[in-house]
C-alpha positions as semicolon CSV with decimal commas, in nm:
position;residue;x (nm);y (nm);z (nm)
1;X;-1,800;0,157;22,053
2;X;-1,856;0,531;22,058
3;X;-1,903;0,721;22,380
4;X;-2,243;0,868;22,458
5;X;-2,097;1,217;22,498
6;X;-1,940;1,194;22,150
7;X;-2,278;1,118;21,994
8;X;-2,457;1,394;22,182
9;X;-2,192;1,654;22,098
10;X;-2,197;1,554;21,731
11;X;-2,573;1,606;21,693
12;X;-2,681;1,865;21,949
13;X;-2,784;2,212;21,837
14;X;-2,516;2,472;21,891
15;X;-2,461;2,835;21,807
16;X;-2,264;2,917;21,493
17;X;-2,050;3,194;21,630
18;X;-1,983;3,500;21,421
19;X;-1,666;3,706;21,437
20;X;-1,584;3,870;21,770
21;X;-1,714;4,226;21,809
22;X;-1,440;4,478;21,875
23;X;-1,501;4,791;22,087
24;X;-1,506;5,021;21,782
25;X;-1,803;4,829;21,645
26;X;-2,028;4,904;21,941
27;X;-2,071;5,272;21,844
28;X;-2,141;5,366;22,206
29;X;-1,961;5,699;22,177
30;X;-2,165;5,821;21,879
31;X;-2,499;5,709;22,028
32;X;-2,438;5,865;22,367
33;X;-2,268;6,184;22,251
34;X;-1,940;6,087;22,422
35;X;-1,592;6,088;22,280
36;X;-1,442;5,743;22,212
37;X;-1,166;5,816;22,463
38;X;-1,426;5,893;22,735
39;X;-1,589;5,555;22,673
40;X;-1,254;5,373;22,678
41;X;-1,146;5,544;23,003
42;X;-1,480;5,467;23,171
43;X;-1,459;5,100;23,068
44;X;-1,102;5,074;23,193
45;X;-1,198;5,227;23,529
46;X;-1,498;4,995;23,567
47;X;-1,286;4,695;23,465
48;X;-1,014;4,779;23,717
49;X;-1,263;4,832;24,000
50;X;-1,455;4,513;23,914
51;X;-1,137;4,305;23,901
52;X;-1,024;4,433;24,241
53;X;-1,363;4,358;24,398
54;X;-1,381;4,014;24,236
55;X;-1,032;3,933;24,368
56;X;-1,158;4,014;24,719
57;X;-1,439;3,758;24,676
58;X;-1,723;3,999;24,603
59;X;-1,975;3,967;24,319
60;X;-2,019;4,277;24,105
61;X;-2,352;4,380;23,953
62;X;-2,314;4,584;23,635
63;X;-2,641;4,768;23,586
64;X;-2,831;4,649;23,276
65;X;-2,550;4,404;23,193
66;X;-2,544;4,137;23,459
67;X;-2,363;3,988;23,756
68;X;-1,993;3,903;23,768
69;X;-1,924;3,626;24,018
70;X;-1,578;3,505;24,126
71;X;-1,498;3,137;24,173
72;X;-1,204;2,904;24,227
73;X;-1,178;2,554;24,077
74;X;-1,041;2,241;24,245
75;X;-0,683;2,339;24,153
76;X;-0,725;2,689;24,295
77;X;-0,750;2,867;23,958
78;X;-0,944;3,194;23,980
79;X;-1,219;3,256;23,726
80;X;-1,512;3,491;23,677
81;X;-1,860;3,403;23,554
82;X;-2,100;3,651;23,390
83;X;-2,473;3,594;23,420
84;X;-2,654;3,834;23,187
85;X;-2,934;4,045;23,339
86;X;-3,260;3,850;23,291
87;X;-3,475;4,162;23,307
88;X;-3,280;4,303;23,016
89;X;-3,323;3,982;22,816
90;X;-3,700;3,987;22,876
91;X;-3,723;4,345;22,750
92;X;-3,547;4,264;22,425
93;X;-3,796;4,015;22,281
94;X;-4,021;3,722;22,363
95;X;-3,816;3,411;22,452
96;X;-3,880;3,235;22,121
97;X;-3,744;3,535;21,927
98;X;-3,458;3,626;22,159
99;X;-3,180;3,453;21,967
100;X;-3,123;3,600;21,620
101;X;-2,811;3,408;21,518
102;X;-2,765;3,082;21,329
103;X;-2,760;2,733;21,478
104;X;-2,596;2,418;21,353
105;X;-2,830;2,119;21,384
106;X;-3,121;2,352;21,463
107;X;-3,359;2,069;21,385
108;X;-3,230;1,888;21,696
109;X;-3,309;2,168;21,943
110;X;-3,580;1,983;22,133
111;X;-3,441;1,632;22,111
112;X;-3,343;1,440;22,423
113;X;-2,996;1,289;22,469
114;X;-3,144;0,945;22,396
115;X;-3,286;1,070;22,065
116;X;-2,946;1,215;21,970
117;X;-2,779;0,883;22,050
118;X;-3,036;0,707;21,831
119;X;-2,947;0,941;21,544
120;X;-2,579;0,861;21,594
121;X;-2,645;0,487;21,599
122;X;-2,851;0,511;21,277
123;X;-2,575;0,708;21,100
124;X;-2,286;0,503;21,245
125;X;-2,392;0,136;21,251
126;X;-2,025;0,031;21,264
127;X;-1,961;0,247;21,574
128;X;-2,275;0,247;21,792
129;X;-2,294;0,395;22,140
130;X;-2,254;0,135;22,412
131;X;-2,555;0,114;22,645
């Protein structure tokens, strides 16, 4: 008997991630008439200040980027969450055209967990999900 979570994860739509973007690829310096070293130094200074403030328990709003929020899990491990600025997302495009990348199982985007389980059960009759 397969687990429900296994079936859902096998069939749910997910983003096909492209290669990671490195700082040189952003072309910020050329667009803003700054030297690459100026951009790097500014990012390092912002990163250092944000990390210090996050370690003191404060959230940090990065204008036009989003909100960094500190948290601690049950074991006491420190982590930081980024919530992208919603106003910025709305300015980019209408919601249905916001994401430009590729999805695996895109045809399953609006299916419920029960529908995904049904797909699993149809494709895996020898290993159905237990109810």
